[in-house]
C-alpha positions in Angstrom: 68.0 76.2 -190.5 71.3 76.8 -192.2 72.4 79.0 -189.3 71.3 76.4 -186.7 73.2 73.7 -188.6 76.3 75.9 -188.4 75.8 76.3 -184.6 75.5 72.6 -184.2 78.5 71.9 -186.3 80.6 74.3 -184.2 79.7 72.1 -181.2 80.8 68.9 -182.9 77.2 67.8 -183.5 75.6 66.6 -186.7 72.5 68.3 -188.0 69.6 66.1 -189.4 67.0 68.0 -191.4 63.5 66.7 -191.1 61.4 67.9 -194.0 58.5 66.9 -196.3 60.5 68.3 -199.3 63.2 66.1 -200.9 64.7 69.3 -202.5 64.4 71.4 -199.4 66.7 74.5 -199.9 68.5 73.8 -196.6 69.3 70.2 -197.4 72.9 70.8 -198.5 73.5 72.8 -195.4 72.8 69.9 -193.1 74.6 66.6 -192.6 71.6 64.4 -193.3 67.9 64.5 -194.2 64.9 62.4 -193.2 61.7 62.8 -195.1 58.2 62.9 -193.5 54.8 64.0 -194.7 53.6 66.3 -191.9 50.0 65.9 -193.1 49.5 62.2 -193.7 52.2 60.5 -191.5 52.6 60.3 -187.8 55.3 60.6 -185.1 55.9 56.9 -184.8 56.7 56.7 -188.5 59.3 59.5 -188.1 60.8 57.8 -185.1 61.1 54.5 -187.0 62.9 56.3 -189.9 65.3 58.0 -187.5 66.0 54.6 -185.8 66.6 52.9 -189.1 69.1 55.7 -190.0 70.8 55.3 -186.7 69.9 58.8 -185.7 69.8 59.3 -181.9 68.8 62.9 -181.3 70.3 65.0 -178.4 68.2 68.1 -179.2 65.3 69.2 -181.3 65.5 72.6 -182.9 62.3 74.0 -184.3 61.1 77.5 -185.2 57.8 76.6 -187.0 54.7 76.8 -184.8 52.6 74.2 -186.6 55.3 71.6 -185.9 55.2 72.1 -182.1 53.4 68.8 -181.5 56.2 67.0 -183.5 58.8 68.8 -181.5 57.2 67.9 -178.2 56.6 64.3 -179.2 60.3 63.8 -180.3 61.6 65.4 -177.1 59.3 63.2 -175.0 60.3 60.0 -176.8 64.1 60.6 -176.6 64.0 62.3 -173.1 65.2 65.6 -174.4 64.9 69.2 -173.1 61.7 71.0 -174.3 59.1 68.5 -173.4 56.0 69.5 -171.4 52.3 70.4 -171.6 53.2 74.0 -172.1 54.1 73.3 -175.7 50.6 72.0 -176.3 49.2 75.3 -175.0 51.5 77.4 -177.1 50.5 75.5 -180.2 46.9 76.8 -180.0 46.0 80.5 -179.8 42.7 79.5 -178.3 44.4 77.6 -175.4 46.7 80.5 -174.8 43.6 82.8 -174.5 41.9 80.3 -172.1 45.0 80.1 -169.9 45.6 83.9 -169.9 42.0 84.5 -168.8 42.1 81.7 -166.2 45.2 83.4 -164.7 43.5 86.8 -164.6 46.1 88.1 -167.1 43.7 89.2 -169.9 40.2 90.5 -170.3 40.2 90.4 -174.1 37.0 88.9 -175.7 37.5 85.8 -177.8 35.7 82.8 -179.1 36.3 79.8 -181.4 32.6 79.7 -182.2 31.4 82.5 -184.6 27.8 82.2 -183.2 29.0 83.3 -179.8 30.8 86.5 -181.0 29.2 89.6 -179.6 32.2 91.9 -179.8 33.1 94.0 -182.8 35.3 95.0 -184.5 37.1 91.6 -184.2 40.2 89.9 -185.6 39.7 86.5 -187.3 42.8 84.3 -187.6 43.9 80.6 -187.6 44.4 79.2 -184.1 47.1 76.7 -185.1 48.4 77.4 -188.6 49.2 81.1 -188.6 52.4 82.1 -190.4 53.1 85.4 -192.2 49.8 86.8 -191.0 48.1 84.2 -193.2 44.3 84.4 -193.4 44.1 87.2 -190.8 41.1 89.5 -191.3 39.4 92.3 -189.4 35.6 92.2 -189.4 33.2 94.9 -188.2 30.0 93.0 -187.6 28.2 89.6 -187.9 27.6 90.1 -191.6 31.3 90.6 -192.3 32.2 87.6 -190.1 29.7 85.4 -192.0 31.0 86.6 -195.4 34.6 85.8 -194.3 33.6 82.4 -193.2 32.1 81.8 -196.7 35.3 83.1 -198.3 37.4 80.7 -196.3 35.1 77.8 -197.3 35.3 78.8 -201.0 39.1 78.9 -200.7 39.3 75.4 -199.2 40.0 76.6 -195.7 36.5 75.8 -194.2 38.0 73.2 -191.8 40.8 75.5 -190.6 40.6 76.0 -186.8 40.0 79.7 -186.3 39.8 82.1 -183.4 37.9 85.4 -183.3 39.4 88.0 -180.9 38.3 91.4 -179.8 40.1 94.1 -181.8 42.1 96.4 -179.5 42.8 100.0 -180.4 46.2 101.5 -179.6 49.7 100.9 -180.8 51.0 97.4 -181.6 54.5 96.4 -180.2 56.5 93.3 -179.7 59.0 91.9 -177.2 61.5 89.1 -177.8 63.6 87.1 -175.4 64.3 83.7 -173.8 62.4 82.0 -171.0 64.7 80.5 -168.3 63.3 78.9 -165.1 59.8 80.2 -165.9 61.0 83.8 -166.3 60.7 85.8 -169.5 63.9 87.9 -170.2 63.2 90.6 -172.8 66.1 91.6 -175.0 64.3 93.6 -177.7 61.2 95.8 -177.5 59.8 97.1 -180.8 57.1 99.8 -181.5 55.1 99.5 -184.7 53.8 103.0 -185.4 53.1 102.3 -189.1 51.3 99.0 -188.6 48.8 98.1 -191.4 45.5 98.3 -189.5 43.5 97.1 -192.6 45.3 93.9 -193.4 47.0 93.6 -190.0 50.4 93.1 -191.7 53.6 94.7 -190.4 54.3 97.8 -192.4 56.4 100.9 -192.5 59.1 101.5 -189.9 59.5 99.5 -186.7 61.5 101.1 -184.0 63.6 99.9 -181.0 63.3 101.1 -178.3 59.7 102.2 -178.2 59.3 106.0 -178.4 55.8 106.7 -177.1 55.5 106.9 -173.3 52.5 104.6 -173.0 54.2 102.0 -175.2 57.3 102.1 -173.1 55.2 101.7 -170.0 53.4 98.7 -171.5 56.6 96.7 -172.2 57.3 95.8 -168.5 53.6 95.2 -168.0 53.4 92.7 -170.8 56.8 91.2 -169.7 55.3 90.4 -166.2 52.2 89.0 -167.7 54.2 86.6 -169.9 56.5 85.6 -167.0 53.4 84.7 -164.9 52.0 82.7 -167.9 55.4 80.9 -168.4 55.7 80.1 -164.7 52.2 78.6 -164.7 53.0 76.4 -167.7 56.5 75.6 -166.3 58.0 76.7 -169.6 61.8 76.7 -169.7 64.6 76.9 -172.3 62.4 78.5 -175.0 62.5 81.7 -177.0 59.3 83.8 -177.3 58.3 86.5 -179.7 55.4 88.3 -178.0 53.1 90.8 -179.6 51.0 93.2 -177.6 48.9 96.4 -177.8 48.8 99.4 -175.6 46.4 102.3 -175.5 46.8 105.7 -174.0 44.5 104.8 -171.1 47.0 102.2 -169.9 45.4 99.0 -171.1 48.0 96.5 -172.2 46.9 93.2 -173.8 48.6 90.2 -175.4 48.0 90.0 -179.1 49.9 86.8 -179.9 52.7 84.7 -178.5 55.1 82.7 -180.7 57.7 80.1 -179.5 60.4 81.5 -181.8 62.2 84.7 -182.4 60.7 87.3 -184.8 61.3 86.8 -188.4 62.8 89.0 -191.1 65.1 91.6 -189.6 64.4 90.7 -185.9 67.5 88.5 -185.5 69.7 91.4 -186.8 68.0 93.8 -184.4 68.3 91.4 -181.5 72.0 91.0 -182.1 72.5 94.7 -182.6 70.5 95.8 -179.5 71.0 92.9 -177.1 74.4 91.6 -178.1 73.0 88.1 -178.4 72.7 85.8 -181.4 69.1 84.4 -181.2 70.0 81.3 -183.3 72.8 80.4 -181.0 70.5 81.0 -178.0 67.8 78.7 -179.5 70.4 75.9 -180.1 71.7 76.3 -176.6 68.1 76.1 -175.2 67.4 73.0 -177.3 70.3 71.4 -175.5 69.0 72.7 -172.1 72.2 74.7 -171.6 71.0 78.4 -171.7 71.5 80.6 -168.6 70.6 84.3 -168.0 74.4 85.0 -167.8 74.6 84.4 -171.6 72.4 87.5 -172.2 75.5 89.7 -171.7 75.7 93.3 -170.5 73.0 95.8 -171.4 74.1 97.9 -174.4 73.6 101.6 -175.0 70.0 102.2 -176.2 70.8 103.1 -179.8 67.8 103.5 -182.1 67.3 100.7 -184.5 64.7 100.4 -187.1 63.7 98.3 -190.1 61.3 98.2 -192.9 59.8 95.3 -194.9 58.4 96.2 -198.3 55.5 94.0 -199.4 54.2 93.2 -202.9 50.4 93.6 -203.2 49.8 92.0 -206.6 50.1 88.4 -207.9 53.1 87.7 -210.1 56.8 87.7 -210.0 58.7 90.7 -208.5 61.5 92.3 -210.4 63.7 94.8 -208.6 66.9 96.4 -209.7 68.4 97.3 -206.3 71.1 95.1 -204.9 71.9 94.3 -201.3 75.4 95.7 -201.7 74.0 99.1 -202.9 71.7 99.4 -200.0 74.2 98.3 -197.4 76.5 101.1 -198.5 74.0 103.7 -197.5 74.3 105.6 -194.2 73.2 103.7 -191.2 72.2 100.5 -193.0 73.4 97.3 -191.2 71.7 94.7 -193.3 69.5 94.4 -196.4 67.8 91.5 -198.1 66.6 91.8 -201.7 64.7 88.9 -203.2 64.6 89.6 -207.0 62.2 87.2 -208.6 60.0 86.7 -205.5 56.9 84.9 -206.6 53.6 86.2 -205.1 51.1 83.4 -205.3 48.7 84.3 -202.5 47.6 87.7 -201.2 46.2 86.2 -198.0 49.6 86.4 -196.4 52.5 88.8 -196.1 54.7 88.9 -199.2 58.0 90.8 -198.4 60.6 91.0 -201.1 62.8 93.8 -199.7 63.9 94.2 -196.1 66.5 96.4 -194.5 67.6 97.4 -191.0 69.4 100.6 -190.0 70.5 102.7 -187.0 70.3 106.4 -186.3 70.7 108.9 -183.5 67.1 110.0 -183.6 63.7 108.9 -184.9 63.7 111.8 -187.4 67.1 110.7 -188.7 65.9 107.1 -188.8 62.9 108.0 -190.9 65.1 110.1 -193.2 67.6 107.3 -193.7 64.8 104.8 -194.3 63.3 107.1 -197.0 66.7 107.4 -198.6 67.0 103.6 -198.8 63.6 103.3 -200.3 64.4 106.0 -202.9 67.6 104.3 -203.7 65.9 100.9 -204.1 63.6 102.6 -206.6 60.5 101.0 -208.1 59.8 97.4 -208.7 57.8 95.5 -211.2 55.3 92.7 -211.0 55.3 90.5 -214.1 
């Protein structure tokens, strides 16, 4: 949000933060703040508060999936770019699956009714409220699925809208880029060779560009699938982070599609590989101004990688490494260290250390990543 506020300010526009938290950490970076309780209040209440403050929006910038209905509602009310039924589909993983199947773009098994599931292993995840891989679980049969449903109910998530999807073997990868005039323009493709297949969290080294032949071949296949999907929904002026899977037999399937750029080190990698600032692109798209010409020339295919280190115990993380120390190491282009990170829930990803780096080969990339991890040393949970 702070980076988006800077982009708006550079255009002579004021940024108004809409949040449920009076002490939101981005409050001081914006020109004004309007409070709304996302759970108990509605769109008309928010519009009334904006009107009373004299706020007349010219764009809505949003990178949080559960707030898509609010984004679409504000855009529709004020006649802004970004309105359309496509946002409603993107807000629901079940609706995305329905549309992909109807278009003949996917054969993956899925259901929002556990009784109907006859495909295992399967992935269970929230259909509308998924962030940081929250509540994602792999189940191997009906008994495990029933046990996980009981676990969700005991944790107070029994009413959460869930989707159960066929688990696909193969390698997970992702593609990021803007959608302009119904066409998906990929600027970053990432292979995830070390993906955590137990918790289905991102783990280990992620690499751009993909290195395995069948993953490389899957990137344009998934790109065409997403372009057909976007054209059908008449999506325009929106950034997508798309996750897929590819096996050695040539099957390529969509895993998930998010109306935002990837988190963590993705913006750094996008800028390094594609020469485009994704925050600036999103702000431009929110104003309806983005064109393919802004993507710039294709850069040399340097190898870029990054690692997110996750805490696996409850408590507060203490780490002695500093960002300055890590950024001084060979190949490192950015590092983020969150000393004091509080782990309160193991049902989601808990990354307290991230770094991105470049190299001339995958072997050198892995060696440099290992050097960073050794330099960072151990951490403590207290």
